[in-house]
Chimera marker file (.cmm) of the C-alpha trace (Angstrom):
<marker_set name="trace">
<marker id="1" x="17.959" y="1.215" z="7.275" r="1" g="1" b="0" radius="0.5"/>
<marker id="2" x="14.583" y="1.359" z="5.518" r="1" g="1" b="0" radius="0.5"/>
<marker id="3" x="14.207" y="-2.408" z="5.573" r="1" g="1" b="0" radius="0.5"/>
<marker id="4" x="14.786" y="-2.438" z="9.305" r="1" g="1" b="0" radius="0.5"/>
<marker id="5" x="12.241" y="0.320" z="9.848" r="1" g="1" b="0" radius="0.5"/>
<marker id="6" x="9.704" y="-1.590" z="7.746" r="1" g="1" b="0" radius="0.5"/>
<marker id="7" x="10.189" y="-4.419" z="10.222" r="1" g="1" b="0" radius="0.5"/>
<marker id="8" x="9.647" y="-2.025" z="13.144" r="1" g="1" b="0" radius="0.5"/>
<marker id="9" x="6.487" y="-0.745" z="11.497" r="1" g="1" b="0" radius="0.5"/>
<marker id="10" x="4.859" y="-4.170" z="11.637" r="1" g="1" b="0" radius="0.5"/>
<marker id="11" x="6.461" y="-5.354" z="14.891" r="1" g="1" b="0" radius="0.5"/>
<marker id="12" x="3.645" y="-6.043" z="17.385" r="1" g="1" b="0" radius="0.5"/>
<marker id="13" x="5.905" y="-4.888" z="20.232" r="1" g="1" b="0" radius="0.5"/>
<marker id="14" x="6.621" y="-1.451" z="18.735" r="1" g="1" b="0" radius="0.5"/>
<marker id="15" x="5.518" y="1.199" z="21.209" r="1" g="1" b="0" radius="0.5"/>
<marker id="16" x="3.028" y="3.959" z="20.324" r="1" g="1" b="0" radius="0.5"/>
<marker id="17" x="5.618" y="6.740" z="20.256" r="1" g="1" b="0" radius="0.5"/>
<marker id="18" x="7.705" y="4.860" z="17.684" r="1" g="1" b="0" radius="0.5"/>
<marker id="19" x="4.667" y="4.124" z="15.469" r="1" g="1" b="0" radius="0.5"/>
<marker id="20" x="3.655" y="7.777" z="15.610" r="1" g="1" b="0" radius="0.5"/>
<marker id="21" x="7.174" y="8.820" z="14.557" r="1" g="1" b="0" radius="0.5"/>
<marker id="22" x="6.969" y="6.512" z="11.567" r="1" g="1" b="0" radius="0.5"/>
<marker id="23" x="4.018" y="8.559" z="10.350" r="1" g="1" b="0" radius="0.5"/>
<marker id="24" x="6.213" y="11.703" z="10.119" r="1" g="1" b="0" radius="0.5"/>
<marker id="25" x="7.421" y="12.937" z="6.713" r="1" g="1" b="0" radius="0.5"/>
<marker id="26" x="11.037" y="11.726" z="7.079" r="1" g="1" b="0" radius="0.5"/>
<marker id="27" x="9.790" y="8.110" z="7.271" r="1" g="1" b="0" radius="0.5"/>
<marker id="28" x="7.659" y="8.214" z="4.152" r="1" g="1" b="0" radius="0.5"/>
<marker id="29" x="9.237" y="4.984" z="2.824" r="1" g="1" b="0" radius="0.5"/>
<marker id="30" x="7.846" y="2.950" z="5.741" r="1" g="1" b="0" radius="0.5"/>
<marker id="31" x="4.376" y="4.424" z="6.014" r="1" g="1" b="0" radius="0.5"/>
<marker id="32" x="2.838" y="1.990" z="3.486" r="1" g="1" b="0" radius="0.5"/>
<marker id="33" x="3.917" y="-1.144" z="5.358" r="1" g="1" b="0" radius="0.5"/>
<marker id="34" x="2.828" y="0.434" z="8.598" r="1" g="1" b="0" radius="0.5"/>
<marker id="35" x="-0.627" y="1.300" z="7.276" r="1" g="1" b="0" radius="0.5"/>
<marker id="36" x="-1.287" y="-1.770" z="5.062" r="1" g="1" b="0" radius="0.5"/>
<marker id="37" x="0.566" y="-4.642" z="6.804" r="1" g="1" b="0" radius="0.5"/>
<marker id="38" x="0.463" y="-4.096" z="10.505" r="1" g="1" b="0" radius="0.5"/>
<marker id="39" x="-1.977" y="-6.469" z="12.246" r="1" g="1" b="0" radius="0.5"/>
<marker id="40" x="-2.931" y="-4.458" z="15.349" r="1" g="1" b="0" radius="0.5"/>
<marker id="41" x="-3.048" y="-0.721" z="15.982" r="1" g="1" b="0" radius="0.5"/>
<marker id="42" x="-3.163" y="1.189" z="19.260" r="1" g="1" b="0" radius="0.5"/>
<marker id="43" x="-6.021" y="3.683" z="19.228" r="1" g="1" b="0" radius="0.5"/>
<marker id="44" x="-3.578" y="6.662" z="19.248" r="1" g="1" b="0" radius="0.5"/>
<marker id="45" x="-2.038" y="5.399" z="15.992" r="1" g="1" b="0" radius="0.5"/>
<marker id="46" x="-5.527" y="4.875" z="14.389" r="1" g="1" b="0" radius="0.5"/>
<marker id="47" x="-6.336" y="8.470" z="15.385" r="1" g="1" b="0" radius="0.5"/>
<marker id="48" x="-3.105" y="9.701" z="13.866" r="1" g="1" b="0" radius="0.5"/>
<marker id="49" x="-3.677" y="7.784" z="10.608" r="1" g="1" b="0" radius="0.5"/>
<marker id="50" x="-7.371" y="8.804" z="10.310" r="1" g="1" b="0" radius="0.5"/>
<marker id="51" x="-6.374" y="12.445" z="10.772" r="1" g="1" b="0" radius="0.5"/>
<marker id="52" x="-3.163" y="12.303" z="8.732" r="1" g="1" b="0" radius="0.5"/>
<marker id="53" x="-2.823" y="15.189" z="6.299" r="1" g="1" b="0" radius="0.5"/>
<marker id="54" x="-1.535" y="12.990" z="3.511" r="1" g="1" b="0" radius="0.5"/>
<marker id="55" x="-4.087" y="11.218" z="1.387" r="1" g="1" b="0" radius="0.5"/>
<marker id="56" x="-1.738" y="8.278" z="0.645" r="1" g="1" b="0" radius="0.5"/>
<marker id="57" x="-1.454" y="7.395" z="4.359" r="1" g="1" b="0" radius="0.5"/>
<marker id="58" x="-5.222" y="7.241" z="4.790" r="1" g="1" b="0" radius="0.5"/>
<marker id="59" x="-5.671" y="5.384" z="1.490" r="1" g="1" b="0" radius="0.5"/>
<marker id="60" x="-3.102" y="2.760" z="2.459" r="1" g="1" b="0" radius="0.5"/>
<marker id="61" x="-4.920" y="2.238" z="5.773" r="1" g="1" b="0" radius="0.5"/>
<marker id="62" x="-8.187" y="1.470" z="3.982" r="1" g="1" b="0" radius="0.5"/>
<marker id="63" x="-6.414" y="-1.497" z="2.323" r="1" g="1" b="0" radius="0.5"/>
<marker id="64" x="-5.229" y="-3.153" z="5.525" r="1" g="1" b="0" radius="0.5"/>
<marker id="65" x="-6.975" y="-6.530" z="5.686" r="1" g="1" b="0" radius="0.5"/>
<marker id="66" x="-6.301" y="-6.760" z="9.454" r="1" g="1" b="0" radius="0.5"/>
<marker id="67" x="-8.205" y="-3.674" z="10.657" r="1" g="1" b="0" radius="0.5"/>
<marker id="68" x="-11.684" y="-4.091" z="11.989" r="1" g="1" b="0" radius="0.5"/>
<marker id="69" x="-14.852" y="-2.383" z="10.847" r="1" g="1" b="0" radius="0.5"/>
<marker id="70" x="-14.710" y="0.183" z="13.602" r="1" g="1" b="0" radius="0.5"/>
<marker id="71" x="-11.195" y="1.229" z="12.663" r="1" g="1" b="0" radius="0.5"/>
<marker id="72" x="-12.096" y="1.309" z="8.972" r="1" g="1" b="0" radius="0.5"/>
<marker id="73" x="-15.232" y="3.273" z="9.839" r="1" g="1" b="0" radius="0.5"/>
<marker id="74" x="-13.093" y="6.079" z="11.230" r="1" g="1" b="0" radius="0.5"/>
<marker id="75" x="-12.543" y="7.117" z="7.592" r="1" g="1" b="0" radius="0.5"/>
<marker id="76" x="-16.164" y="6.985" z="6.399" r="1" g="1" b="0" radius="0.5"/>
<marker id="77" x="-16.482" y="10.740" z="6.783" r="1" g="1" b="0" radius="0.5"/>
<marker id="78" x="-13.035" y="11.483" z="5.360" r="1" g="1" b="0" radius="0.5"/>
<marker id="79" x="-12.987" y="14.869" z="3.544" r="1" g="1" b="0" radius="0.5"/>
<marker id="80" x="-11.464" y="13.294" z="0.450" r="1" g="1" b="0" radius="0.5"/>
<marker id="81" x="-13.991" y="11.583" z="-1.864" r="1" g="1" b="0" radius="0.5"/>
<marker id="82" x="-11.373" y="9.046" z="-2.986" r="1" g="1" b="0" radius="0.5"/>
<marker id="83" x="-11.054" y="7.635" z="0.544" r="1" g="1" b="0" radius="0.5"/>
<marker id="84" x="-14.810" y="7.281" z="0.779" r="1" g="1" b="0" radius="0.5"/>
<marker id="85" x="-14.783" y="5.596" z="-2.725" r="1" g="1" b="0" radius="0.5"/>
<marker id="86" x="-12.020" y="3.240" z="-1.526" r="1" g="1" b="0" radius="0.5"/>
<marker id="87" x="-14.077" y="2.216" z="1.435" r="1" g="1" b="0" radius="0.5"/>
<marker id="88" x="-17.054" y="1.646" z="-0.830" r="1" g="1" b="0" radius="0.5"/>
<marker id="89" x="-14.935" y="-0.615" z="-3.134" r="1" g="1" b="0" radius="0.5"/>
<marker id="90" x="-15.035" y="1.828" z="-6.060" r="1" g="1" b="0" radius="0.5"/>
<marker id="91" x="-11.408" y="2.906" z="-6.227" r="1" g="1" b="0" radius="0.5"/>
<marker id="92" x="-10.547" y="0.583" z="-9.142" r="1" g="1" b="0" radius="0.5"/>
<marker id="93" x="-12.777" y="2.660" z="-11.384" r="1" g="1" b="0" radius="0.5"/>
<marker id="94" x="-10.322" y="5.546" z="-11.053" r="1" g="1" b="0" radius="0.5"/>
<marker id="95" x="-7.428" y="3.773" z="-12.761" r="1" g="1" b="0" radius="0.5"/>
<marker id="96" x="-7.756" y="6.061" z="-15.791" r="1" g="1" b="0" radius="0.5"/>
<marker id="97" x="-7.941" y="9.334" z="-13.905" r="1" g="1" b="0" radius="0.5"/>
<marker id="98" x="-5.642" y="12.124" z="-14.996" r="1" g="1" b="0" radius="0.5"/>
<marker id="99" x="-4.343" y="12.908" z="-11.482" r="1" g="1" b="0" radius="0.5"/>
<marker id="100" x="-1.931" y="10.276" z="-10.054" r="1" g="1" b="0" radius="0.5"/>
<marker id="101" x="-3.298" y="10.926" z="-6.614" r="1" g="1" b="0" radius="0.5"/>
<marker id="102" x="-6.621" y="9.696" z="-7.899" r="1" g="1" b="0" radius="0.5"/>
<marker id="103" x="-5.080" y="6.756" z="-9.744" r="1" g="1" b="0" radius="0.5"/>
<marker id="104" x="-3.018" y="5.588" z="-6.741" r="1" g="1" b="0" radius="0.5"/>
<marker id="105" x="-5.960" y="4.268" z="-4.734" r="1" g="1" b="0" radius="0.5"/>
<marker id="106" x="-6.966" y="2.155" z="-7.755" r="1" g="1" b="0" radius="0.5"/>
<marker id="107" x="-3.710" y="0.183" z="-7.235" r="1" g="1" b="0" radius="0.5"/>
<marker id="108" x="-4.947" y="-0.770" z="-3.791" r="1" g="1" b="0" radius="0.5"/>
<marker id="109" x="-8.314" y="-2.073" z="-4.954" r="1" g="1" b="0" radius="0.5"/>
<marker id="110" x="-8.489" y="-5.881" z="-4.278" r="1" g="1" b="0" radius="0.5"/>
<marker id="111" x="-10.928" y="-6.132" z="-7.242" r="1" g="1" b="0" radius="0.5"/>
<marker id="112" x="-8.550" y="-4.515" z="-9.704" r="1" g="1" b="0" radius="0.5"/>
<marker id="113" x="-8.368" y="-6.586" z="-12.933" r="1" g="1" b="0" radius="0.5"/>
<marker id="114" x="-5.012" y="-8.168" z="-13.864" r="1" g="1" b="0" radius="0.5"/>
<marker id="115" x="-4.894" y="-6.153" z="-17.042" r="1" g="1" b="0" radius="0.5"/>
<marker id="116" x="-5.334" y="-2.832" z="-15.240" r="1" g="1" b="0" radius="0.5"/>
<marker id="117" x="-2.809" y="-3.862" z="-12.561" r="1" g="1" b="0" radius="0.5"/>
<marker id="118" x="-0.319" y="-4.591" z="-15.400" r="1" g="1" b="0" radius="0.5"/>
<marker id="119" x="-1.017" y="-1.293" z="-17.077" r="1" g="1" b="0" radius="0.5"/>
<marker id="120" x="-0.568" y="0.638" z="-13.836" r="1" g="1" b="0" radius="0.5"/>
<marker id="121" x="2.963" y="-0.796" z="-13.411" r="1" g="1" b="0" radius="0.5"/>
<marker id="122" x="3.800" y="1.278" z="-16.507" r="1" g="1" b="0" radius="0.5"/>
<marker id="123" x="2.186" y="4.469" z="-15.176" r="1" g="1" b="0" radius="0.5"/>
<marker id="124" x="4.024" y="7.754" z="-15.451" r="1" g="1" b="0" radius="0.5"/>
<marker id="125" x="3.876" y="8.209" z="-11.639" r="1" g="1" b="0" radius="0.5"/>
<marker id="126" x="6.407" y="6.270" z="-9.608" r="1" g="1" b="0" radius="0.5"/>
<marker id="127" x="4.115" y="5.806" z="-6.598" r="1" g="1" b="0" radius="0.5"/>
<marker id="128" x="1.392" y="4.352" z="-8.869" r="1" g="1" b="0" radius="0.5"/>
<marker id="129" x="3.915" y="2.016" z="-10.504" r="1" g="1" b="0" radius="0.5"/>
<marker id="130" x="5.399" y="0.873" z="-7.191" r="1" g="1" b="0" radius="0.5"/>
<marker id="131" x="2.046" y="0.174" z="-5.572" r="1" g="1" b="0" radius="0.5"/>
<marker id="132" x="0.763" y="-1.621" z="-8.685" r="1" g="1" b="0" radius="0.5"/>
<marker id="133" x="3.875" y="-3.890" z="-8.637" r="1" g="1" b="0" radius="0.5"/>
<marker id="134" x="2.725" y="-5.123" z="-5.178" r="1" g="1" b="0" radius="0.5"/>
<marker id="135" x="-0.814" y="-5.850" z="-6.337" r="1" g="1" b="0" radius="0.5"/>
<marker id="136" x="-1.771" y="-9.525" z="-5.860" r="1" g="1" b="0" radius="0.5"/>
<marker id="137" x="-3.693" y="-9.624" z="-9.125" r="1" g="1" b="0" radius="0.5"/>
<marker id="138" x="-0.686" y="-8.558" z="-11.226" r="1" g="1" b="0" radius="0.5"/>
<marker id="139" x="-0.197" y="-11.184" z="-13.993" r="1" g="1" b="0" radius="0.5"/>
<marker id="140" x="2.647" y="-13.576" z="-13.144" r="1" g="1" b="0" radius="0.5"/>
<marker id="141" x="4.622" y="-12.830" z="-16.328" r="1" g="1" b="0" radius="0.5"/>
<marker id="142" x="4.603" y="-9.062" z="-15.536" r="1" g="1" b="0" radius="0.5"/>
<marker id="143" x="5.494" y="-9.731" z="-11.916" r="1" g="1" b="0" radius="0.5"/>
<marker id="144" x="8.476" y="-11.821" z="-12.938" r="1" g="1" b="0" radius="0.5"/>
<marker id="145" x="9.571" y="-9.244" z="-15.444" r="1" g="1" b="0" radius="0.5"/>
<marker id="146" x="9.506" y="-6.503" z="-12.817" r="1" g="1" b="0" radius="0.5"/>
<marker id="147" x="12.079" y="-8.391" z="-10.806" r="1" g="1" b="0" radius="0.5"/>
<marker id="148" x="14.607" y="-7.256" z="-13.421" r="1" g="1" b="0" radius="0.5"/>
<marker id="149" x="13.471" y="-3.665" z="-13.241" r="1" g="1" b="0" radius="0.5"/>
<marker id="150" x="15.884" y="-1.619" z="-11.106" r="1" g="1" b="0" radius="0.5"/>
<marker id="151" x="13.140" y="0.724" z="-9.968" r="1" g="1" b="0" radius="0.5"/>
<marker id="152" x="10.381" y="-1.790" z="-9.200" r="1" g="1" b="0" radius="0.5"/>
<marker id="153" x="12.278" y="-4.987" z="-8.272" r="1" g="1" b="0" radius="0.5"/>
<marker id="154" x="11.884" y="-4.524" z="-4.513" r="1" g="1" b="0" radius="0.5"/>
<marker id="155" x="8.163" y="-3.823" z="-4.942" r="1" g="1" b="0" radius="0.5"/>
<marker id="156" x="7.686" y="-6.860" z="-7.122" r="1" g="1" b="0" radius="0.5"/>
<marker id="157" x="9.598" y="-8.992" z="-4.625" r="1" g="1" b="0" radius="0.5"/>
<marker id="158" x="7.175" y="-7.808" z="-1.899" r="1" g="1" b="0" radius="0.5"/>
<marker id="159" x="4.171" y="-8.997" z="-3.972" r="1" g="1" b="0" radius="0.5"/>
<marker id="160" x="2.337" y="-11.628" z="-1.966" r="1" g="1" b="0" radius="0.5"/>
<marker id="161" x="1.824" y="-13.787" z="-5.022" r="1" g="1" b="0" radius="0.5"/>
<marker id="162" x="5.551" y="-14.105" z="-5.781" r="1" g="1" b="0" radius="0.5"/>
<marker id="163" x="6.154" y="-17.833" z="-6.020" r="1" g="1" b="0" radius="0.5"/>
<marker id="164" x="8.293" y="-19.373" z="-3.267" r="1" g="1" b="0" radius="0.5"/>
<marker id="165" x="10.660" y="-20.992" z="-5.817" r="1" g="1" b="0" radius="0.5"/>
<marker id="166" x="11.286" y="-17.557" z="-7.318" r="1" g="1" b="0" radius="0.5"/>
<marker id="167" x="12.094" y="-16.243" z="-3.861" r="1" g="1" b="0" radius="0.5"/>
<marker id="168" x="14.574" y="-19.001" z="-3.376" r="1" g="1" b="0" radius="0.5"/>
<marker id="169" x="16.076" y="-18.336" z="-6.791" r="1" g="1" b="0" radius="0.5"/>
<marker id="170" x="16.570" y="-14.683" z="-5.775" r="1" g="1" b="0" radius="0.5"/>
<marker id="171" x="18.783" y="-15.890" z="-2.922" r="1" g="1" b="0" radius="0.5"/>
<marker id="172" x="21.256" y="-17.164" z="-5.517" r="1" g="1" b="0" radius="0.5"/>
<link id1="1" id2="2" r="1" g="1" b="0" radius="0.2"/>
<link id1="2" id2="3" r="1" g="1" b="0" radius="0.2"/>
<link id1="3" id2="4" r="1" g="1" b="0" radius="0.2"/>
<link id1="4" id2="5" r="1" g="1" b="0" radius="0.2"/>
<link id1="5" id2="6" r="1" g="1" b="0" radius="0.2"/>
<link id1="6" id2="7" r="1" g="1" b="0" radius="0.2"/>
<link id1="7" id2="8" r="1" g="1" b="0" radius="0.2"/>
<link id1="8" id2="9" r="1" g="1" b="0" radius="0.2"/>
<link id1="9" id2="10" r="1" g="1" b="0" radius="0.2"/>
<link id1="10" id2="11" r="1" g="1" b="0" radius="0.2"/>
<link id1="11" id2="12" r="1" g="1" b="0" radius="0.2"/>
<link id1="12" id2="13" r="1" g="1" b="0" radius="0.2"/>
<link id1="13" id2="14" r="1" g="1" b="0" radius="0.2"/>
<link id1="14" id2="15" r="1" g="1" b="0" radius="0.2"/>
<link id1="15" id2="16" r="1" g="1" b="0" radius="0.2"/>
<link id1="16" id2="17" r="1" g="1" b="0" radius="0.2"/>
<link id1="17" id2="18" r="1" g="1" b="0" radius="0.2"/>
<link id1="18" id2="19" r="1" g="1" b="0" radius="0.2"/>
<link id1="19" id2="20" r="1" g="1" b="0" radius="0.2"/>
<link id1="20" id2="21" r="1" g="1" b="0" radius="0.2"/>
<link id1="21" id2="22" r="1" g="1" b="0" radius="0.2"/>
<link id1="22" id2="23" r="1" g="1" b="0" radius="0.2"/>
<link id1="23" id2="24" r="1" g="1" b="0" radius="0.2"/>
<link id1="24" id2="25" r="1" g="1" b="0" radius="0.2"/>
<link id1="25" id2="26" r="1" g="1" b="0" radius="0.2"/>
<link id1="26" id2="27" r="1" g="1" b="0" radius="0.2"/>
<link id1="27" id2="28" r="1" g="1" b="0" radius="0.2"/>
<link id1="28" id2="29" r="1" g="1" b="0" radius="0.2"/>
<link id1="29" id2="30" r="1" g="1" b="0" radius="0.2"/>
<link id1="30" id2="31" r="1" g="1" b="0" radius="0.2"/>
<link id1="31" id2="32" r="1" g="1" b="0" radius="0.2"/>
<link id1="32" id2="33" r="1" g="1" b="0" radius="0.2"/>
<link id1="33" id2="34" r="1" g="1" b="0" radius="0.2"/>
<link id1="34" id2="35" r="1" g="1" b="0" radius="0.2"/>
<link id1="35" id2="36" r="1" g="1" b="0" radius="0.2"/>
<link id1="36" id2="37" r="1" g="1" b="0" radius="0.2"/>
<link id1="37" id2="38" r="1" g="1" b="0" radius="0.2"/>
<link id1="38" id2="39" r="1" g="1" b="0" radius="0.2"/>
<link id1="39" id2="40" r="1" g="1" b="0" radius="0.2"/>
<link id1="40" id2="41" r="1" g="1" b="0" radius="0.2"/>
<link id1="41" id2="42" r="1" g="1" b="0" radius="0.2"/>
<link id1="42" id2="43" r="1" g="1" b="0" radius="0.2"/>
<link id1="43" id2="44" r="1" g="1" b="0" radius="0.2"/>
<link id1="44" id2="45" r="1" g="1" b="0" radius="0.2"/>
<link id1="45" id2="46" r="1" g="1" b="0" radius="0.2"/>
<link id1="46" id2="47" r="1" g="1" b="0" radius="0.2"/>
<link id1="47" id2="48" r="1" g="1" b="0" radius="0.2"/>
<link id1="48" id2="49" r="1" g="1" b="0" radius="0.2"/>
<link id1="49" id2="50" r="1" g="1" b="0" radius="0.2"/>
<link id1="50" id2="51" r="1" g="1" b="0" radius="0.2"/>
<link id1="51" id2="52" r="1" g="1" b="0" radius="0.2"/>
<link id1="52" id2="53" r="1" g="1" b="0" radius="0.2"/>
<link id1="53" id2="54" r="1" g="1" b="0" radius="0.2"/>
<link id1="54" id2="55" r="1" g="1" b="0" radius="0.2"/>
<link id1="55" id2="56" r="1" g="1" b="0" radius="0.2"/>
<link id1="56" id2="57" r="1" g="1" b="0" radius="0.2"/>
<link id1="57" id2="58" r="1" g="1" b="0" radius="0.2"/>
<link id1="58" id2="59" r="1" g="1" b="0" radius="0.2"/>
<link id1="59" id2="60" r="1" g="1" b="0" radius="0.2"/>
<link id1="60" id2="61" r="1" g="1" b="0" radius="0.2"/>
<link id1="61" id2="62" r="1" g="1" b="0" radius="0.2"/>
<link id1="62" id2="63" r="1" g="1" b="0" radius="0.2"/>
<link id1="63" id2="64" r="1" g="1" b="0" radius="0.2"/>
<link id1="64" id2="65" r="1" g="1" b="0" radius="0.2"/>
<link id1="65" id2="66" r="1" g="1" b="0" radius="0.2"/>
<link id1="66" id2="67" r="1" g="1" b="0" radius="0.2"/>
<link id1="67" id2="68" r="1" g="1" b="0" radius="0.2"/>
<link id1="68" id2="69" r="1" g="1" b="0" radius="0.2"/>
<link id1="69" id2="70" r="1" g="1" b="0" radius="0.2"/>
<link id1="70" id2="71" r="1" g="1" b="0" radius="0.2"/>
<link id1="71" id2="72" r="1" g="1" b="0" radius="0.2"/>
<link id1="72" id2="73" r="1" g="1" b="0" radius="0.2"/>
<link id1="73" id2="74" r="1" g="1" b="0" radius="0.2"/>
<link id1="74" id2="75" r="1" g="1" b="0" radius="0.2"/>
<link id1="75" id2="76" r="1" g="1" b="0" radius="0.2"/>
<link id1="76" id2="77" r="1" g="1" b="0" radius="0.2"/>
<link id1="77" id2="78" r="1" g="1" b="0" radius="0.2"/>
<link id1="78" id2="79" r="1" g="1" b="0" radius="0.2"/>
<link id1="79" id2="80" r="1" g="1" b="0" radius="0.2"/>
<link id1="80" id2="81" r="1" g="1" b="0" radius="0.2"/>
<link id1="81" id2="82" r="1" g="1" b="0" radius="0.2"/>
<link id1="82" id2="83" r="1" g="1" b="0" radius="0.2"/>
<link id1="83" id2="84" r="1" g="1" b="0" radius="0.2"/>
<link id1="84" id2="85" r="1" g="1" b="0" radius="0.2"/>
<link id1="85" id2="86" r="1" g="1" b="0" radius="0.2"/>
<link id1="86" id2="87" r="1" g="1" b="0" radius="0.2"/>
<link id1="87" id2="88" r="1" g="1" b="0" radius="0.2"/>
<link id1="88" id2="89" r="1" g="1" b="0" radius="0.2"/>
<link id1="89" id2="90" r="1" g="1" b="0" radius="0.2"/>
<link id1="90" id2="91" r="1" g="1" b="0" radius="0.2"/>
<link id1="91" id2="92" r="1" g="1" b="0" radius="0.2"/>
<link id1="92" id2="93" r="1" g="1" b="0" radius="0.2"/>
<link id1="93" id2="94" r="1" g="1" b="0" radius="0.2"/>
<link id1="94" id2="95" r="1" g="1" b="0" radius="0.2"/>
<link id1="95" id2="96" r="1" g="1" b="0" radius="0.2"/>
<link id1="96" id2="97" r="1" g="1" b="0" radius="0.2"/>
<link id1="97" id2="98" r="1" g="1" b="0" radius="0.2"/>
<link id1="98" id2="99" r="1" g="1" b="0" radius="0.2"/>
<link id1="99" id2="100" r="1" g="1" b="0" radius="0.2"/>
<link id1="100" id2="101" r="1" g="1" b="0" radius="0.2"/>
<link id1="101" id2="102" r="1" g="1" b="0" radius="0.2"/>
<link id1="102" id2="103" r="1" g="1" b="0" radius="0.2"/>
<link id1="103" id2="104" r="1" g="1" b="0" radius="0.2"/>
<link id1="104" id2="105" r="1" g="1" b="0" radius="0.2"/>
<link id1="105" id2="106" r="1" g="1" b="0" radius="0.2"/>
<link id1="106" id2="107" r="1" g="1" b="0" radius="0.2"/>
<link id1="107" id2="108" r="1" g="1" b="0" radius="0.2"/>
<link id1="108" id2="109" r="1" g="1" b="0" radius="0.2"/>
<link id1="109" id2="110" r="1" g="1" b="0" radius="0.2"/>
<link id1="110" id2="111" r="1" g="1" b="0" radius="0.2"/>
<link id1="111" id2="112" r="1" g="1" b="0" radius="0.2"/>
<link id1="112" id2="113" r="1" g="1" b="0" radius="0.2"/>
<link id1="113" id2="114" r="1" g="1" b="0" radius="0.2"/>
<link id1="114" id2="115" r="1" g="1" b="0" radius="0.2"/>
<link id1="115" id2="116" r="1" g="1" b="0" radius="0.2"/>
<link id1="116" id2="117" r="1" g="1" b="0" radius="0.2"/>
<link id1="117" id2="118" r="1" g="1" b="0" radius="0.2"/>
<link id1="118" id2="119" r="1" g="1" b="0" radius="0.2"/>
<link id1="119" id2="120" r="1" g="1" b="0" radius="0.2"/>
<link id1="120" id2="121" r="1" g="1" b="0" radius="0.2"/>
<link id1="121" id2="122" r="1" g="1" b="0" radius="0.2"/>
<link id1="122" id2="123" r="1" g="1" b="0" radius="0.2"/>
<link id1="123" id2="124" r="1" g="1" b="0" radius="0.2"/>
<link id1="124" id2="125" r="1" g="1" b="0" radius="0.2"/>
<link id1="125" id2="126" r="1" g="1" b="0" radius="0.2"/>
<link id1="126" id2="127" r="1" g="1" b="0" radius="0.2"/>
<link id1="127" id2="128" r="1" g="1" b="0" radius="0.2"/>
<link id1="128" id2="129" r="1" g="1" b="0" radius="0.2"/>
<link id1="129" id2="130" r="1" g="1" b="0" radius="0.2"/>
<link id1="130" id2="131" r="1" g="1" b="0" radius="0.2"/>
<link id1="131" id2="132" r="1" g="1" b="0" radius="0.2"/>
<link id1="132" id2="133" r="1" g="1" b="0" radius="0.2"/>
<link id1="133" id2="134" r="1" g="1" b="0" radius="0.2"/>
<link id1="134" id2="135" r="1" g="1" b="0" radius="0.2"/>
<link id1="135" id2="136" r="1" g="1" b="0" radius="0.2"/>
<link id1="136" id2="137" r="1" g="1" b="0" radius="0.2"/>
<link id1="137" id2="138" r="1" g="1" b="0" radius="0.2"/>
<link id1="138" id2="139" r="1" g="1" b="0" radius="0.2"/>
<link id1="139" id2="140" r="1" g="1" b="0" radius="0.2"/>
<link id1="140" id2="141" r="1" g="1" b="0" radius="0.2"/>
<link id1="141" id2="142" r="1" g="1" b="0" radius="0.2"/>
<link id1="142" id2="143" r="1" g="1" b="0" radius="0.2"/>
<link id1="143" id2="144" r="1" g="1" b="0" radius="0.2"/>
<link id1="144" id2="145" r="1" g="1" b="0" radius="0.2"/>
<link id1="145" id2="146" r="1" g="1" b="0" radius="0.2"/>
<link id1="146" id2="147" r="1" g="1" b="0" radius="0.2"/>
<link id1="147" id2="148" r="1" g="1" b="0" radius="0.2"/>
<link id1="148" id2="149" r="1" g="1" b="0" radius="0.2"/>
<link id1="149" id2="150" r="1" g="1" b="0" radius="0.2"/>
<link id1="150" id2="151" r="1" g="1" b="0" radius="0.2"/>
<link id1="151" id2="152" r="1" g="1" b="0" radius="0.2"/>
<link id1="152" id2="153" r="1" g="1" b="0" radius="0.2"/>
<link id1="153" id2="154" r="1" g="1" b="0" radius="0.2"/>
<link id1="154" id2="155" r="1" g="1" b="0" radius="0.2"/>
<link id1="155" id2="156" r="1" g="1" b="0" radius="0.2"/>
<link id1="156" id2="157" r="1" g="1" b="0" radius="0.2"/>
<link id1="157" id2="158" r="1" g="1" b="0" radius="0.2"/>
<link id1="158" id2="159" r="1" g="1" b="0" radius="0.2"/>
<link id1="159" id2="160" r="1" g="1" b="0" radius="0.2"/>
<link id1="160" id2="161" r="1" g="1" b="0" radius="0.2"/>
<link id1="161" id2="162" r="1" g="1" b="0" radius="0.2"/>
<link id1="162" id2="163" r="1" g="1" b="0" radius="0.2"/>
<link id1="163" id2="164" r="1" g="1" b="0" radius="0.2"/>
<link id1="164" id2="165" r="1" g="1" b="0" radius="0.2"/>
<link id1="165" id2="166" r="1" g="1" b="0" radius="0.2"/>
<link id1="166" id2="167" r="1" g="1" b="0" radius="0.2"/>
<link id1="167" id2="168" r="1" g="1" b="0" radius="0.2"/>
<link id1="168" id2="169" r="1" g="1" b="0" radius="0.2"/>
<link id1="169" id2="170" r="1" g="1" b="0" radius="0.2"/>
<link id1="170" id2="171" r="1" g="1" b="0" radius="0.2"/>
<link id1="171" id2="172" r="1" g="1" b="0" radius="0.2"/>
</marker_set>
């Protein structure tokens, strides 16, 4: 069911009421694809994301390459410093923070070094590990190794740098 809802989250025909429901707590598993992968957002959904009580939702939205400057700018005055740091491109510098909620945005930093991405896939926090497994700068050897990791295989398979021949091999 989660895979189908991930598809709904990025479906351009999904109505506003459905997208807003996907931001509710019971749909936590599909919030990341909604916030990071969706190409267009109705204003009501941008409002809901910008005002969402969970830091992870707002942090994921800052990493969406498809949102425009105006939508991204909705978070410039976010009450959480880490969101403002993310927008300023400084999140990667928090990869060594003690708090996993502070480390998590580092996994979304497009400038994260391959070595740090690799290290974060071994983090004590599952959310940090899972997000790091999707990072495009994750070294290829680590990415391939994660395909055999029961916990992180799906995240590694969602990594945009996964080679097409490997995808075909996964089909059997």
